C-alpha positions in Angstrom: -7.5 -0.8 -36.3 -5.5 -0.1 -33.1 -8.4 1.8 -31.6 -10.7 -1.2 -32.2 -8.1 -3.5 -30.6 -7.9 -1.2 -27.5 -11.7 -1.0 -27.2 -12.0 -4.8 -27.4 -9.3 -5.3 -24.8 -10.9 -2.8 -22.4 -14.3 -4.4 -22.8 -12.9 -8.0 -22.3 -11.0 -6.9 -19.2 -14.0 -5.1 -17.8 -16.1 -8.3 -18.3 -13.5 -10.5 -16.8 -13.0 -8.2 -13.8 -16.3 -9.4 -12.3 -14.8 -12.9 -12.0 -11.8 -11.8 -10.1 -11.6 -12.2 -6.3 -11.4 -8.5 -5.4 -11.4 -7.6 -1.7 -14.2 -5.2 -0.8 -12.8 -2.1 0.8 -14.1 -1.4 4.3 -14.5 2.2 5.5 -13.5 2.6 9.1 -14.0 5.7 11.2 -11.3 6.7 13.6 -8.3 5.2 15.3 -10.5 3.1 17.7 -12.0 1.3 14.7 -8.6 0.9 13.2 -7.1 -0.7 16.2 -10.1 -3.0 16.5 -9.6 -4.0 12.8 -6.0 -4.7 13.5 -6.7 -6.8 16.6 -9.5 -8.7 14.7 -7.0 -9.6 12.0 -4.4 -10.7 14.7 -1.9 -8.0 13.7 0.9 -7.8 16.2 3.2 -5.5 14.3 2.2 -3.1 11.5 4.3 -1.2 9.0 3.3 2.5 8.6 4.5 4.0 5.3 4.7 7.8 5.2 7.1 10.5 4.2 9.4 13.0 5.9 6.9 15.9 5.4 4.2 14.3 7.5 6.7 13.2 10.1 8.2 16.7 10.3 4.7 18.2 11.0 3.9 15.4 13.6 0.8 14.2 11.7 1.8 10.6 12.4 2.0 10.8 16.2 -1.7 10.3 17.0 -1.9 7.3 14.8 1.3 5.7 16.2 0.1 6.4 19.8 -3.3 4.8 19.3 -1.8 1.7 17.7 0.8 1.4 20.5 -1.9 1.8 23.2 -3.6 -1.3 21.7 -0.4 -3.3 22.3 0.4 -3.5 18.6 4.0 -2.7 17.6 4.7 -0.2 14.9 7.5 -0.1 12.4 7.8 3.2 10.7 9.1 3.8 7.2 9.2 7.6 6.5 11.7 7.8 3.6 9.2 7.7 0.7 10.3 10.1 -2.0 7.9 12.5 -3.7 7.7 10.0 -6.6 8.3 6.7 -4.9 11.1 4.6 -6.3 11.9 0.9 -6.4 14.5 1.5 -3.8 11.9 3.0 -1.5 9.7 -0.1 -1.9 12.7 -2.4 -1.2 13.8 -0.4 1.9 10.2 -0.4 3.3 10.0 -4.2 2.5 13.1 -4.7 4.5 11.6 -2.9 7.5 8.4 -5.0 7.0 10.3 -8.2 7.1 12.8 -7.3 9.8 9.9 -6.4 12.1 7.8 -9.4 11.2 4.9 -7.1 10.3 1.5 -8.5 9.3 -0.3 -5.4 8.0 0.6 -2.2 6.1 -0.8 1.3 6.8 -0.2 4.0 4.2 -0.4 7.5 5.7 -0.2 10.5 3.4 -0.7 11.3 -0.2 -0.3 9.3 -3.4 3.5 8.7 -2.9 3.2 6.8 0.5 0.1 5.0 -0.9 1.9 3.8 -4.0 5.0 2.8 -2.0 2.9 0.9 0.5 1.1 -0.9 -2.4 4.5 -1.9 -3.8 5.5 -3.3 -0.4 2.2 -5.3 -0.3 2.8 -6.6 -3.8 6.3 -7.7 -2.9 5.0 -9.4 0.3 2.4 -11.3 -1.8 5.0 -12.3 -4.4 8.4 -12.4 -2.5 10.3 -14.1 -5.3 9.4 -11.5 -7.9 11.1 -8.1 -8.2 9.0 -5.0 -8.6 9.7 -4.6 -12.3 8.4 -8.2 -12.8 5.1 -7.2 -11.3 4.5 -4.4 -13.8 1.2 -4.8 -15.6 -2.1 -6.3 -15.0 -3.0 -9.4 -13.0 0.5 -9.9 -11.7 -0.3 -9.9 -7.9 -3.0 -12.6 -7.7 -1.9 -13.8 -4.2 -3.4 -12.3 -1.2 -1.7 -9.2 0.1 -1.4 -8.5 3.8 -4.1 -6.3 5.4 -3.7 -2.9 3.8 -5.1 0.3 5.4 -5.0 3.6 3.5 -5.2 6.9 5.5 -5.2 9.7 2.9 -4.1 13.2 4.0 -4.7 14.8 0.6 -7.6 15.1 -1.7 -5.8 14.9 -5.0 -4.3 11.7 -6.1 -7.0 9.2 -5.4 -4.4 6.5 -5.0 -6.2 5.0 -2.0 -9.1 4.1 -4.3 -7.3 2.0 -6.8 -5.2 -1.2 -7.0 -2.7 0.5 -9.3 0.6 2.0 -8.1 3.1 4.3 -9.8 6.7 3.5 -8.8 9.7 5.0 -10.5 12.9 3.1 -11.3 15.6 5.3 -9.8 18.2 4.0 -12.3 16.3 4.5 -15.6 13.8 7.1 -14.4 
């Protein structure tokens, strides 16, 4: 009986998903196209979410340099844990708000992607805490411009709307 319920739920959700206002992803090629997209969307400051590993290897420098050359300010959050936590999302959200950012760029693997998605969800629903946004159809308001730059080929986090964020207190 439970299996039947699950199948019915999945099929109903699949049917209803065609009615939702999904944003179509746009594939951009290179930093020049990225800065053009940011300028087109009137982004004056962007939050780049990454982790210490990428920063220690300098993989973020070319991205930051190209954005800065386009007269767009960059706020960097590089403290994303290997499994992002609610605290990571809240710290990055503080950086986003303090710098008056209008776009989010996730640079890295699944962890920075998920942390950045959490920030986007909190920006869209500022009065809701992250645990309150758990589940489906909780972030129906428009998120800020979100750009995913994957550096790995494993998690696929850049291809979905879902994010996995760990509660540091309850694990």
